[in-house]
A tleap script that builds the chain and sets N, CA, C and O, in Angstrom:
source leaprc.protein.ff14SB
mol = sequence {
  NSER THR GLN SER THR TRP ASP LYS MET ALA
  ALA GLY THR GLY SER PHE PHE LYS GLY THR
  ASN GLN GLU GLN ASP ALA ARG PHE GLY ASN
  LYS GLU LYS LYS LEU ILE GLN SER ILE LYS
  TRP PRO GLU GLU PHE ASP GLN THR VAL ASN
  LEU GLY LYS VAL GLU LEU GLY VAL ILE LYS
  SER TRP ILE LYS THR ARG ILE THR GLU LEU
  LEU GLY PHE GLU ASP GLU LEU VAL SER ASN
  LEU ALA ILE SER GLN LEU GLU GLN ALA ASP
  ILE ASN ILE PRO LEU CYS PRO LYS ARG MET
  GLN ILE ASN LEU THR GLY PHE LEU GLU LYS
  ASN ALA ALA VAL PHE MET LYS GLU LEU TRP
  ASN LEU LEU LEU ILE SER GLN ARG THR GLU
  GLY GLY ILE ALA PRO ASP PHE ILE GLU ALA
  CLYS
}
set mol.1.N position { -36.229 -13.384 63.937 }
set mol.1.CA position { -35.459 -13.246 62.717 }
set mol.1.C position { -36.405 -13.152 61.528 }
set mol.1.O position { -37.539 -13.630 61.582 }
set mol.2.N position { -35.935 -12.543 60.477 }
set mol.2.CA position { -36.765 -12.359 59.280 }
set mol.2.C position { -36.709 -13.570 58.364 }
set mol.2.O position { -37.442 -13.629 57.377 }
set mol.3.N position { -35.858 -14.530 58.670 }
set mol.3.CA position { -35.735 -15.726 57.851 }
set mol.3.C position { -36.975 -16.601 58.028 }
set mol.3.O position { -37.424 -16.826 59.151 }
set mol.4.N position { -37.526 -17.092 56.920 }
set mol.4.CA position { -38.701 -17.951 57.011 }
set mol.4.C position { -38.286 -19.342 57.492 }
set mol.4.O position { -37.111 -19.709 57.465 }
set mol.5.N position { -39.256 -20.074 57.917 }
set mol.5.CA position { -39.007 -21.443 58.371 }
set mol.5.C position { -38.422 -22.268 57.225 }
set mol.5.O position { -37.522 -23.081 57.435 }
set mol.6.N position { -38.935 -22.054 56.021 }
set mol.6.CA position { -38.455 -22.787 54.850 }
set mol.6.C position { -36.973 -22.509 54.614 }
set mol.6.O position { -36.202 -23.437 54.369 }
set mol.7.N position { -36.562 -21.222 54.686 }
set mol.7.CA position { -35.156 -20.867 54.482 }
set mol.7.C position { -34.268 -21.517 55.526 }
set mol.7.O position { -33.158 -21.953 55.221 }
set mol.8.N position { -34.764 -21.584 56.783 }
set mol.8.CA position { -33.978 -22.204 57.853 }
set mol.8.C position { -33.804 -23.691 57.565 }
set mol.8.O position { -32.723 -24.248 57.756 }
set mol.9.N position { -34.887 -24.332 57.099 }
set mol.9.CA position { -34.799 -25.770 56.806 }
set mol.9.C position { -33.831 -26.014 55.652 }
set mol.9.O position { -32.997 -26.918 55.715 }
set mol.10.N position { -33.944 -25.210 54.604 }
set mol.10.CA position { -33.091 -25.385 53.439 }
set mol.10.C position { -31.630 -25.136 53.785 }
set mol.10.O position { -30.749 -25.845 53.299 }
set mol.11.N position { -31.369 -24.149 54.610 }
set mol.11.CA position { -29.993 -23.820 54.987 }
set mol.11.C position { -29.357 -24.944 55.790 }
set mol.11.O position { -28.158 -25.194 55.665 }
set mol.12.N position { -30.136 -25.614 56.602 }
set mol.12.CA position { -29.599 -26.658 57.462 }
set mol.12.C position { -29.430 -27.998 56.784 }
set mol.12.O position { -28.840 -28.911 57.362 }
set mol.13.N position { -29.933 -28.138 55.571 }
set mol.13.CA position { -29.892 -29.451 54.924 }
set mol.13.C position { -28.811 -29.575 53.868 }
set mol.13.O position { -28.684 -30.632 53.249 }
set mol.14.N position { -28.048 -28.557 53.647 }
set mol.14.CA position { -26.959 -28.644 52.661 }
set mol.14.C position { -27.504 -28.827 51.267 }
set mol.14.O position { -28.315 -28.023 50.807 }
set mol.15.N position { -27.071 -29.872 50.585 }
set mol.15.CA position { -27.457 -30.069 49.187 }
set mol.15.C position { -28.712 -30.924 49.031 }
set mol.15.O position { -29.051 -31.313 47.913 }
set mol.16.N position { -29.397 -31.220 50.109 }
set mol.16.CA position { -30.555 -32.096 50.039 }
set mol.16.C position { -31.581 -31.618 49.018 }
set mol.16.O position { -32.100 -32.424 48.246 }
set mol.17.N position { -31.878 -30.341 49.000 }
set mol.17.CA position { -32.909 -29.830 48.117 }
set mol.17.C position { -32.433 -29.603 46.691 }
set mol.17.O position { -33.244 -29.322 45.809 }
set mol.18.N position { -31.152 -29.717 46.452 }
set mol.18.CA position { -30.640 -29.538 45.093 }
set mol.18.C position { -31.017 -30.729 44.221 }
set mol.18.O position { -31.267 -30.557 43.028 }
set mol.19.N position { -31.064 -31.903 44.774 }
set mol.19.CA position { -31.498 -33.091 44.056 }
set mol.19.C position { -30.497 -33.604 43.046 }
set mol.19.O position { -29.455 -32.994 42.805 }
set mol.20.N position { -30.835 -34.731 42.464 }
set mol.20.CA position { -30.022 -35.334 41.418 }
set mol.20.C position { -30.956 -35.789 40.312 }
set mol.20.O position { -32.139 -36.034 40.551 }
set mol.21.N position { -30.436 -35.899 39.123 }
set mol.21.CA position { -31.255 -36.442 38.037 }
set mol.21.C position { -30.857 -37.901 37.809 }
set mol.21.O position { -29.955 -38.419 38.468 }
set mol.22.N position { -31.539 -38.552 36.873 }
set mol.22.CA position { -31.289 -39.981 36.654 }
set mol.22.C position { -29.860 -40.270 36.231 }
set mol.22.O position { -29.297 -41.287 36.636 }
set mol.23.N position { -29.259 -39.401 35.428 }
set mol.23.CA position { -27.897 -39.642 34.963 }
set mol.23.C position { -26.892 -39.569 36.102 }
set mol.23.O position { -25.850 -40.223 36.056 }
set mol.24.N position { -27.204 -38.762 37.140 }
set mol.24.CA position { -26.279 -38.593 38.252 }
set mol.24.C position { -26.427 -39.686 39.299 }
set mol.24.O position { -25.517 -39.901 40.101 }
set mol.25.N position { -27.541 -40.368 39.302 }
set mol.25.CA position { -27.815 -41.375 40.318 }
set mol.25.C position { -27.647 -42.768 39.714 }
set mol.25.O position { -28.403 -43.152 38.822 }
set mol.26.N position { -26.674 -43.517 40.188 }
set mol.26.CA position { -26.351 -44.839 39.631 }
set mol.26.C position { -27.523 -45.818 39.703 }
set mol.26.O position { -27.579 -46.775 38.930 }
set mol.27.N position { -28.452 -45.585 40.623 }
set mol.27.CA position { -29.596 -46.497 40.742 }
set mol.27.C position { -30.505 -46.444 39.531 }
set mol.27.O position { -31.297 -47.360 39.311 }
set mol.28.N position { -30.404 -45.387 38.744 }
set mol.28.CA position { -31.296 -45.225 37.599 }
set mol.28.C position { -30.545 -45.253 36.275 }
set mol.28.O position { -30.929 -44.571 35.325 }
set mol.29.N position { -29.484 -46.034 36.210 }
set mol.29.CA position { -28.676 -46.111 34.990 }
set mol.29.C position { -29.457 -46.665 33.822 }
set mol.29.O position { -30.446 -47.372 34.019 }
set mol.30.N position { -29.040 -46.364 32.628 }
set mol.30.CA position { -29.695 -46.846 31.425 }
set mol.30.C position { -29.279 -48.302 31.192 }
set mol.30.O position { -28.164 -48.579 30.749 }
set mol.31.N position { -30.184 -49.211 31.494 }
set mol.31.CA position { -29.883 -50.639 31.398 }
set mol.31.C position { -29.608 -51.070 29.956 }
set mol.31.O position { -28.752 -51.921 29.713 }
set mol.32.N position { -30.330 -50.487 29.005 }
set mol.32.CA position { -30.108 -50.833 27.604 }
set mol.32.C position { -28.703 -50.426 27.164 }
set mol.32.O position { -28.022 -51.174 26.462 }
set mol.33.N position { -28.282 -49.248 27.578 }
set mol.33.CA position { -26.947 -48.760 27.232 }
set mol.33.C position { -25.874 -49.684 27.812 }
set mol.33.O position { -24.896 -50.009 27.138 }
set mol.34.N position { -26.063 -50.103 29.058 }
set mol.34.CA position { -25.106 -51.019 29.693 }
set mol.34.C position { -25.081 -52.363 28.972 }
set mol.34.O position { -24.020 -52.959 28.781 }
set mol.35.N position { -26.268 -52.834 28.573 }
set mol.35.CA position { -26.355 -54.110 27.863 }
set mol.35.C position { -25.633 -54.019 26.518 }
set mol.35.O position { -24.897 -54.930 26.141 }
set mol.36.N position { -25.846 -52.923 25.801 }
set mol.36.CA position { -25.179 -52.724 24.504 }
set mol.36.C position { -23.662 -52.721 24.682 }
set mol.36.O position { -22.934 -53.298 23.875 }
set mol.37.N position { -23.198 -52.073 25.734 }
set mol.37.CA position { -21.753 -51.994 25.982 }
set mol.37.C position { -21.162 -53.335 26.427 }
set mol.37.O position { -19.960 -53.555 26.285 }
set mol.38.N position { -21.988 -54.225 26.958 }
set mol.38.CA position { -21.480 -55.485 27.502 }
set mol.38.C position { -21.373 -56.600 26.449 }
set mol.38.O position { -20.791 -57.650 26.722 }
set mol.39.N position { -21.921 -56.383 25.269 }
set mol.39.CA position { -21.949 -57.421 24.231 }
set mol.39.C position { -20.903 -57.123 23.162 }
set mol.39.O position { -20.678 -55.966 22.805 }
set mol.40.N position { -20.263 -58.184 22.654 }
set mol.40.CA position { -19.319 -58.026 21.537 }
set mol.40.C position { -20.142 -58.099 20.249 }
set mol.40.O position { -20.760 -59.120 19.949 }
set mol.41.N position { -20.138 -57.011 19.505 }
set mol.41.CA position { -20.959 -56.893 18.308 }
set mol.41.C position { -20.126 -57.120 17.050 }
set mol.41.O position { -18.914 -56.908 17.058 }
set mol.42.N position { -20.783 -57.556 15.962 }
set mol.42.CA position { -20.074 -57.688 14.680 }
set mol.42.C position { -19.576 -56.315 14.206 }
set mol.42.O position { -20.212 -55.294 14.464 }
set mol.43.N position { -18.455 -56.305 13.525 }
set mol.43.CA position { -17.870 -55.052 13.027 }
set mol.43.C position { -18.824 -54.306 12.099 }
set mol.43.O position { -18.820 -53.076 12.054 }
set mol.44.N position { -19.642 -55.055 11.361 }
set mol.44.CA position { -20.586 -54.437 10.421 }
set mol.44.C position { -21.521 -53.453 11.121 }
set mol.44.O position { -21.963 -52.474 10.520 }
set mol.45.N position { -21.818 -53.716 12.389 }
set mol.45.CA position { -22.776 -52.883 13.123 }
set mol.45.C position { -22.254 -51.469 13.358 }
set mol.45.O position { -23.018 -50.579 13.733 }
set mol.46.N position { -20.950 -51.258 13.139 }
set mol.46.CA position { -20.385 -49.914 13.275 }
set mol.46.C position { -20.650 -49.055 12.032 }
set mol.46.O position { -20.463 -47.839 12.061 }
set mol.47.N position { -21.083 -49.694 10.952 }
set mol.47.CA position { -21.395 -48.958 9.716 }
set mol.47.C position { -22.862 -48.542 9.733 }
set mol.47.O position { -23.727 -49.291 10.188 }
set mol.48.N position { -23.129 -47.344 9.233 }
set mol.48.CA position { -24.512 -46.873 9.213 }
set mol.48.C position { -25.180 -47.224 7.890 }
set mol.48.O position { -24.528 -47.391 6.859 }
set mol.49.N position { -26.498 -47.328 7.957 }
set mol.49.CA position { -27.293 -47.634 6.770 }
set mol.49.C position { -28.214 -46.451 6.503 }
set mol.49.O position { -28.879 -45.942 7.405 }
set mol.50.N position { -28.236 -46.028 5.248 }
set mol.50.CA position { -29.173 -44.999 4.809 }
set mol.50.C position { -30.360 -45.730 4.187 }
set mol.50.O position { -30.289 -46.177 3.042 }
set mol.51.N position { -31.447 -45.851 4.944 }
set mol.51.CA position { -32.596 -46.612 4.464 }
set mol.51.C position { -33.262 -45.963 3.254 }
set mol.51.O position { -34.012 -46.620 2.531 }
set mol.52.N position { -32.995 -44.689 3.034 }
set mol.52.CA position { -33.532 -44.018 1.860 }
set mol.52.C position { -32.971 -44.578 0.562 }
set mol.52.O position { -33.561 -44.388 -0.501 }
set mol.53.N position { -31.840 -45.264 0.638 }
set mol.53.CA position { -31.201 -45.848 -0.544 }
set mol.53.C position { -31.521 -47.334 -0.706 }
set mol.53.O position { -30.997 -47.994 -1.603 }
set mol.54.N position { -32.389 -47.858 0.173 }
set mol.54.CA position { -32.695 -49.289 0.178 }
set mol.54.C position { -34.143 -49.502 -0.253 }
set mol.54.O position { -35.039 -48.791 0.199 }
set mol.55.N position { -34.370 -50.479 -1.124 }
set mol.55.CA position { -35.718 -50.854 -1.538 }
set mol.55.C position { -36.313 -51.734 -0.432 }
set mol.55.O position { -36.050 -52.936 -0.375 }
set mol.56.N position { -37.125 -51.115 0.455 }
set mol.56.CA position { -37.616 -51.820 1.639 }
set mol.56.C position { -38.609 -52.937 1.322 }
set mol.56.O position { -38.747 -53.876 2.106 }
set mol.57.N position { -39.294 -52.850 0.200 }
set mol.57.CA position { -40.251 -53.913 -0.151 }
set mol.57.C position { -39.568 -55.276 -0.231 }
set mol.57.O position { -40.095 -56.274 0.260 }
set mol.58.N position { -38.404 -55.306 -0.848 }
set mol.58.CA position { -37.639 -56.548 -0.985 }
set mol.58.C position { -37.134 -57.000 0.388 }
set mol.58.O position { -37.164 -58.189 0.705 }
set mol.59.N position { -36.672 -56.051 1.194 }
set mol.59.CA position { -36.149 -56.367 2.531 }
set mol.59.C position { -37.264 -56.924 3.420 }
set mol.59.O position { -37.043 -57.881 4.163 }
set mol.60.N position { -38.448 -56.336 3.348 }
set mol.60.CA position { -39.582 -56.802 4.156 }
set mol.60.C position { -39.922 -58.256 3.830 }
set mol.60.O position { -40.173 -59.070 4.718 }
set mol.61.N position { -39.923 -58.553 2.544 }
set mol.61.CA position { -40.200 -59.924 2.106 }
set mol.61.C position { -39.136 -60.878 2.652 }
set mol.61.O position { -39.458 -61.969 3.124 }
set mol.62.N position { -37.871 -60.463 2.585 }
set mol.62.CA position { -36.773 -61.284 3.101 }
set mol.62.C position { -36.927 -61.500 4.611 }
set mol.62.O position { -36.719 -62.607 5.106 }
set mol.63.N position { -37.290 -60.445 5.336 }
set mol.63.CA position { -37.461 -60.535 6.795 }
set mol.63.C position { -38.510 -61.593 7.137 }
set mol.63.O position { -38.276 -62.444 7.995 }
set mol.64.N position { -39.661 -61.542 6.473 }
set mol.64.CA position { -40.742 -62.510 6.751 }
set mol.64.C position { -40.283 -63.943 6.495 }
set mol.64.O position { -40.533 -64.843 7.297 }
set mol.65.N position { -39.604 -64.138 5.359 }
set mol.65.CA position { -39.122 -65.473 4.995 }
set mol.65.C position { -38.068 -65.966 5.980 }
set mol.65.O position { -38.124 -67.109 6.432 }
set mol.66.N position { -37.112 -65.110 6.311 }
set mol.66.CA position { -35.996 -65.517 7.176 }
set mol.66.C position { -36.463 -65.800 8.598 }
set mol.66.O position { -35.998 -66.756 9.219 }
set mol.67.N position { -37.371 -64.988 9.122 }
set mol.67.CA position { -37.878 -65.232 10.480 }
set mol.67.C position { -38.648 -66.545 10.521 }
set mol.67.O position { -38.551 -67.288 11.498 }
set mol.68.N position { -39.412 -66.839 9.472 }
set mol.68.CA position { -40.122 -68.120 9.396 }
set mol.68.C position { -39.129 -69.282 9.391 }
set mol.68.O position { -39.351 -70.289 10.064 }
set mol.69.N position { -38.041 -69.150 8.637 }
set mol.69.CA position { -37.011 -70.198 8.602 }
set mol.69.C position { -36.373 -70.387 9.978 }
set mol.69.O position { -36.174 -71.519 10.419 }
set mol.70.N position { -36.054 -69.290 10.652 }
set mol.70.CA position { -35.370 -69.382 11.945 }
set mol.70.C position { -36.268 -69.949 13.041 }
set mol.70.O position { -35.812 -70.721 13.884 }
set mol.71.N position { -37.544 -69.565 13.028 }
set mol.71.CA position { -38.467 -70.035 14.070 }
set mol.71.C position { -39.060 -71.408 13.739 }
set mol.71.O position { -39.471 -72.139 14.640 }
set mol.72.N position { -39.103 -71.753 12.471 }
set mol.72.CA position { -39.716 -73.015 12.067 }
set mol.72.C position { -41.211 -72.876 11.839 }
set mol.72.O position { -41.882 -73.863 11.538 }
set mol.73.N position { -41.747 -71.665 11.976 }
set mol.73.CA position { -43.164 -71.396 11.714 }
set mol.73.C position { -43.313 -69.907 11.424 }
set mol.73.O position { -42.454 -69.102 11.784 }
set mol.74.N position { -44.412 -69.557 10.771 }
set mol.74.CA position { -44.652 -68.156 10.425 }
set mol.74.C position { -45.134 -67.400 11.665 }
set mol.74.O position { -46.060 -67.845 12.343 }
set mol.75.N position { -44.522 -66.286 11.954 }
set mol.75.CA position { -44.912 -65.471 13.107 }
set mol.75.C position { -44.997 -64.010 12.672 }
set mol.75.O position { -43.990 -63.306 12.606 }
set mol.76.N position { -46.221 -63.571 12.377 }
set mol.76.CA position { -46.428 -62.203 11.896 }
set mol.76.C position { -46.003 -61.164 12.917 }
set mol.76.O position { -45.498 -60.103 12.550 }
set mol.77.N position { -46.201 -61.457 14.194 }
set mol.77.CA position { -45.851 -60.499 15.244 }
set mol.77.C position { -44.360 -60.164 15.201 }
set mol.77.O position { -43.984 -58.992 15.225 }
set mol.78.N position { -43.525 -61.181 15.138 }
set mol.78.CA position { -42.074 -60.965 15.133 }
set mol.78.C position { -41.644 -60.289 13.829 }
set mol.78.O position { -40.831 -59.365 13.842 }
set mol.79.N position { -42.188 -60.749 12.717 }
set mol.79.CA position { -41.867 -60.127 11.423 }
set mol.79.C position { -42.257 -58.656 11.431 }
set mol.79.O position { -41.480 -57.802 11.004 }
set mol.80.N position { -43.460 -58.358 11.916 }
set mol.80.CA position { -43.934 -56.973 11.948 }
set mol.80.C position { -43.121 -56.118 12.909 }
set mol.80.O position { -42.930 -54.926 12.667 }
set mol.81.N position { -42.641 -56.714 13.997 }
set mol.81.CA position { -41.787 -55.982 14.936 }
set mol.81.C position { -40.499 -55.554 14.237 }
set mol.81.O position { -40.081 -54.401 14.347 }
set mol.82.N position { -39.882 -56.471 13.530 }
set mol.82.CA position { -38.636 -56.164 12.821 }
set mol.82.C position { -38.882 -55.123 11.728 }
set mol.82.O position { -38.107 -54.179 11.575 }
set mol.83.N position { -39.947 -55.298 10.982 }
set mol.83.CA position { -40.262 -54.373 9.888 }
set mol.83.C position { -40.587 -52.983 10.440 }
set mol.83.O position { -40.155 -51.980 9.871 }
set mol.84.N position { -41.330 -52.914 11.523 }
set mol.84.CA position { -41.706 -51.609 12.082 }
set mol.84.C position { -40.483 -50.846 12.577 }
set mol.84.O position { -40.456 -49.617 12.516 }
set mol.85.N position { -39.478 -51.556 13.062 }
set mol.85.CA position { -38.261 -50.878 13.500 }
set mol.85.C position { -37.521 -50.267 12.307 }
set mol.85.O position { -36.903 -49.210 12.434 }
set mol.86.N position { -37.582 -50.925 11.165 }
set mol.86.CA position { -36.992 -50.360 9.948 }
set mol.86.C position { -37.775 -49.121 9.522 }
set mol.86.O position { -37.193 -48.096 9.168 }
set mol.87.N position { -39.101 -49.230 9.561 }
set mol.87.CA position { -39.957 -48.136 9.099 }
set mol.87.C position { -39.890 -46.911 10.003 }
set mol.87.O position { -40.056 -45.787 9.529 }
set mol.88.N position { -39.649 -47.111 11.289 }
set mol.88.CA position { -39.611 -45.996 12.241 }
set mol.88.C position { -38.300 -45.227 12.182 }
set mol.88.O position { -38.240 -44.078 12.620 }
set mol.89.N position { -37.267 -45.832 11.655 }
set mol.89.CA position { -35.963 -45.160 11.584 }
set mol.89.C position { -36.034 -44.020 10.576 }
set mol.89.O position { -36.668 -44.136 9.527 }
set mol.90.N position { -35.376 -42.927 10.912 }
set mol.90.CA position { -35.270 -41.814 9.973 }
set mol.90.C position { -33.972 -41.056 10.230 }
set mol.90.O position { -33.113 -41.519 10.981 }
set mol.91.N position { -33.837 -39.904 9.612 }
set mol.91.CA position { -32.593 -39.128 9.738 }
set mol.91.C position { -32.325 -38.755 11.196 }
set mol.91.O position { -31.180 -38.784 11.646 }
set mol.92.N position { -33.387 -38.402 11.936 }
set mol.92.CA position { -33.214 -37.985 13.336 }
set mol.92.C position { -32.928 -39.155 14.265 }
set mol.92.O position { -32.184 -39.020 15.236 }
set mol.93.N position { -33.519 -40.298 13.963 }
set mol.93.CA position { -33.306 -41.498 14.786 }
set mol.93.C position { -32.864 -42.617 13.844 }
set mol.93.O position { -33.697 -43.392 13.373 }
set mol.94.N position { -31.554 -42.709 13.561 }
set mol.94.CA position { -31.098 -43.742 12.626 }
set mol.94.C position { -31.298 -45.150 13.199 }
set mol.94.O position { -31.373 -45.344 14.412 }
set mol.95.N position { -31.379 -46.093 12.313 }
set mol.95.CA position { -31.555 -47.495 12.699 }
set mol.95.C position { -30.317 -47.981 13.442 }
set mol.95.O position { -29.194 -47.814 12.967 }
set mol.96.N position { -30.527 -48.580 14.605 }
set mol.96.CA position { -29.425 -49.106 15.412 }
set mol.96.C position { -29.534 -50.635 15.434 }
set mol.96.O position { -30.454 -51.174 16.048 }
set mol.97.N position { -28.610 -51.339 14.775 }
set mol.97.CA position { -28.701 -52.798 14.726 }
set mol.97.C position { -28.572 -53.443 16.105 }
set mol.97.O position { -29.149 -54.502 16.352 }
set mol.98.N position { -27.825 -52.811 16.997 }
set mol.98.CA position { -27.629 -53.367 18.342 }
set mol.98.C position { -28.947 -53.329 19.118 }
set mol.98.O position { -29.345 -54.315 19.738 }
set mol.99.N position { -29.607 -52.189 19.072 }
set mol.99.CA position { -30.882 -52.047 19.775 }
set mol.99.C position { -31.943 -52.964 19.151 }
set mol.99.O position { -32.756 -53.563 19.856 }
set mol.100.N position { -31.917 -53.060 17.826 }
set mol.100.CA position { -32.876 -53.924 17.132 }
set mol.100.C position { -32.670 -55.384 17.525 }
set mol.100.O position { -33.636 -56.115 17.742 }
set mol.101.N position { -31.414 -55.803 17.614 }
set mol.101.CA position { -31.127 -57.189 18.023 }
set mol.101.C position { -31.620 -57.440 19.441 }
set mol.101.O position { -32.214 -58.483 19.715 }
set mol.102.N position { -31.379 -56.498 20.340 }
set mol.102.CA position { -31.850 -56.645 21.726 }
set mol.102.C position { -33.375 -56.768 21.746 }
set mol.102.O position { -33.921 -57.597 22.473 }
set mol.103.N position { -34.059 -55.948 20.951 }
set mol.103.CA position { -35.516 -55.987 20.905 }
set mol.103.C position { -36.049 -57.304 20.355 }
set mol.103.O position { -37.134 -57.739 20.740 }
set mol.104.N position { -35.307 -57.935 19.470 }
set mol.104.CA position { -35.755 -59.192 18.852 }
set mol.104.C position { -35.326 -60.435 19.626 }
set mol.104.O position { -35.856 -61.522 19.392 }
set mol.105.N position { -34.374 -60.286 20.541 }
set mol.105.CA position { -33.838 -61.452 21.260 }
set mol.105.C position { -34.910 -62.199 22.051 }
set mol.105.O position { -34.861 -63.426 22.134 }
set mol.106.N position { -35.862 -61.499 22.624 }
set mol.106.CA position { -36.929 -62.157 23.380 }
set mol.106.C position { -37.765 -63.101 22.536 }
set mol.106.O position { -38.365 -64.043 23.054 }
set mol.107.N position { -37.804 -62.846 21.236 }
set mol.107.CA position { -38.602 -63.672 20.328 }
set mol.107.C position { -37.745 -64.678 19.563 }
set mol.107.O position { -38.128 -65.837 19.407 }
set mol.108.N position { -36.587 -64.228 19.089 }
set mol.108.CA position { -35.732 -65.090 18.259 }
set mol.108.C position { -34.649 -65.811 19.058 }
set mol.108.O position { -33.992 -66.715 18.541 }
set mol.109.N position { -34.462 -65.414 20.319 }
set mol.109.CA position { -33.454 -65.970 21.215 }
set mol.109.C position { -32.081 -65.993 20.545 }
set mol.109.O position { -31.618 -64.955 20.072 }
set mol.110.N position { -31.421 -67.150 20.492 }
set mol.110.CA position { -30.050 -67.223 19.950 }
set mol.110.C position { -29.997 -66.849 18.474 }
set mol.110.O position { -28.943 -66.459 17.972 }
set mol.111.N position { -31.115 -66.964 17.782 }
set mol.111.CA position { -31.161 -66.644 16.354 }
set mol.111.C position { -31.194 -65.139 16.074 }
set mol.111.O position { -31.016 -64.725 14.928 }
set mol.112.N position { -31.419 -64.320 17.098 }
set mol.112.CA position { -31.481 -62.866 16.897 }
set mol.112.C position { -30.158 -62.342 16.352 }
set mol.112.O position { -30.146 -61.494 15.460 }
set mol.113.N position { -29.044 -62.840 16.882 }
set mol.113.CA position { -27.724 -62.382 16.429 }
set mol.113.C position { -27.481 -62.783 14.973 }
set mol.113.O position { -26.964 -61.990 14.186 }
set mol.114.N position { -27.852 -64.003 14.619 }
set mol.114.CA position { -27.694 -64.490 13.247 }
set mol.114.C position { -28.550 -63.642 12.309 }
set mol.114.O position { -28.078 -63.169 11.276 }
set mol.115.N position { -29.803 -63.459 12.682 }
set mol.115.CA position { -30.734 -62.687 11.859 }
set mol.115.C position { -30.242 -61.257 11.641 }
set mol.115.O position { -30.237 -60.768 10.511 }
set mol.116.N position { -29.831 -60.589 12.710 }
set mol.116.CA position { -29.424 -59.186 12.596 }
set mol.116.C position { -28.143 -59.021 11.778 }
set mol.116.O position { -28.006 -58.055 11.028 }
set mol.117.N position { -27.209 -59.955 11.921 }
set mol.117.CA position { -25.977 -59.856 11.119 }
set mol.117.C position { -26.304 -60.018 9.642 }
set mol.117.O position { -25.780 -59.282 8.806 }
set mol.118.N position { -27.165 -60.975 9.314 }
set mol.118.CA position { -27.575 -61.182 7.924 }
set mol.118.C position { -28.331 -59.961 7.400 }
set mol.118.O position { -28.061 -59.488 6.296 }
set mol.119.N position { -29.280 -59.452 8.194 }
set mol.119.CA position { -30.076 -58.297 7.776 }
set mol.119.C position { -29.190 -57.075 7.580 }
set mol.119.O position { -29.331 -56.359 6.588 }
set mol.120.N position { -28.281 -56.832 8.513 }
set mol.120.CA position { -27.437 -55.642 8.422 }
set mol.120.C position { -26.539 -55.704 7.186 }
set mol.120.O position { -26.383 -54.707 6.481 }
set mol.121.N position { -25.951 -56.865 6.925 }
set mol.121.CA position { -25.119 -57.023 5.721 }
set mol.121.C position { -25.946 -56.813 4.450 }
set mol.121.O position { -25.478 -56.200 3.490 }
set mol.122.N position { -27.160 -57.320 4.456 }
set mol.122.CA position { -28.065 -57.137 3.326 }
set mol.122.C position { -28.381 -55.652 3.113 }
set mol.122.O position { -28.395 -55.177 1.977 }
set mol.123.N position { -28.631 -54.925 4.197 }
set mol.123.CA position { -28.913 -53.487 4.108 }
set mol.123.C position { -27.686 -52.714 3.617 }
set mol.123.O position { -27.805 -51.800 2.801 }
set mol.124.N position { -26.510 -53.087 4.123 }
set mol.124.CA position { -25.270 -52.418 3.706 }
set mol.124.C position { -25.024 -52.599 2.205 }
set mol.124.O position { -24.652 -51.652 1.511 }
set mol.125.N position { -25.236 -53.824 1.713 }
set mol.125.CA position { -25.046 -54.108 0.286 }
set mol.125.C position { -26.112 -53.376 -0.540 }
set mol.125.O position { -25.804 -52.779 -1.572 }
set mol.126.N position { -27.352 -53.427 -0.084 }
set mol.126.CA position { -28.465 -52.827 -0.828 }
set mol.126.C position { -28.310 -51.321 -0.987 }
set mol.126.O position { -28.636 -50.776 -2.042 }
set mol.127.N position { -27.820 -50.642 0.042 }
set mol.127.CA position { -27.697 -49.185 -0.057 }
set mol.127.C position { -26.626 -48.751 -1.054 }
set mol.127.O position { -26.621 -47.607 -1.511 }
set mol.128.N position { -25.718 -49.670 -1.390 }
set mol.128.CA position { -24.628 -49.339 -2.324 }
set mol.128.C position { -24.939 -49.699 -3.771 }
set mol.128.O position { -24.149 -49.407 -4.668 }
set mol.129.N position { -26.090 -50.335 -4.000 }
set mol.129.CA position { -26.401 -50.784 -5.353 }
set mol.129.C position { -27.482 -49.918 -5.984 }
set mol.129.O position { -28.301 -49.314 -5.291 }
set mol.130.N position { -27.468 -49.872 -7.284 }
set mol.130.CA position { -28.469 -49.126 -8.040 }
set mol.130.C position { -29.849 -49.732 -7.777 }
set mol.130.O position { -30.032 -50.945 -7.887 }
set mol.131.N position { -30.797 -48.897 -7.436 }
set mol.131.CA position { -32.150 -49.379 -7.167 }
set mol.131.C position { -32.352 -49.878 -5.747 }
set mol.131.O position { -33.476 -50.208 -5.368 }
set mol.132.N position { -31.283 -49.941 -4.948 }
set mol.132.CA position { -31.398 -50.343 -3.547 }
set mol.132.C position { -31.726 -51.799 -3.315 }
set mol.132.O position { -32.277 -52.162 -2.276 }
set mol.133.N position { -31.387 -52.637 -4.285 }
set mol.133.CA position { -31.658 -54.077 -4.154 }
set mol.133.C position { -30.337 -54.828 -4.253 }
set mol.133.O position { -29.556 -54.613 -5.181 }
set mol.134.N position { -30.095 -55.713 -3.288 }
set mol.134.CA position { -28.859 -56.506 -3.279 }
set mol.134.C position { -28.822 -57.392 -4.525 }
set mol.134.O position { -29.852 -57.913 -4.952 }
set mol.135.N position { -27.627 -57.561 -5.107 }
set mol.135.CA position { -27.478 -58.382 -6.335 }
set mol.135.C position { -28.075 -59.791 -6.197 }
set mol.135.O position { -28.613 -60.321 -7.170 }
set mol.136.N position { -27.992 -60.403 -5.015 }
set mol.136.CA position { -28.534 -61.747 -4.808 }
set mol.136.C position { -30.035 -61.796 -5.136 }
set mol.136.O position { -30.519 -62.783 -5.690 }
set mol.137.N position { -30.762 -60.732 -4.793 }
set mol.137.CA position { -32.202 -60.700 -5.046 }
set mol.137.C position { -32.505 -60.509 -6.527 }
set mol.137.O position { -33.476 -61.061 -7.044 }
set mol.138.N position { -31.678 -59.731 -7.201 }
set mol.138.CA position { -31.878 -59.489 -8.630 }
set mol.138.C position { -31.650 -60.791 -9.391 }
set mol.138.O position { -32.400 -61.119 -10.310 }
set mol.139.N position { -30.596 -61.541 -9.001 }
set mol.139.CA position { -30.283 -62.817 -9.657 }
set mol.139.C position { -31.362 -63.847 -9.388 }
set mol.139.O position { -31.619 -64.704 -10.234 }
set mol.140.N position { -32.009 -63.781 -8.212 }
set mol.140.CA position { -33.019 -64.772 -7.839 }
set mol.140.C position { -34.300 -64.614 -8.657 }
set mol.140.O position { -35.072 -65.565 -8.780 }
set mol.141.N position { -34.541 -63.395 -9.231 }
set mol.141.CA position { -35.794 -63.154 -9.987 }
set mol.141.C position { -35.826 -63.868 -11.284 }
set mol.141.O position { -36.805 -63.763 -12.022 }
savepdb mol mol.pdb
quit
């Protein structure tokens, strides 16, 4: 026969050579996506933040102070992790509070949820105010 050995093997195996990708194979599911779907999140997390309207210098200072309060000691690594996630967000990859909370949970543990809810509310308020600074910070000066 003119059929090659390869063609004979492929013909006899059905869909074996067609393969599957990660999305089609349950063994390779996106664990982060499942984790996000399994947690009850604050309603605020459904609102988006435009970081271009927020004065990040003030927010960065708040992050450092708040993480120190929650941990009971200054931890530059955790503060820088939170700040870098804010800085990396842009129009193409908007900031996701759920993913950020998951990323911080290993360091802040139970305080990650408290921290993220406070931070997200602060960002939501800041983006709506002139100059991108929440009124609480202006009054504190």
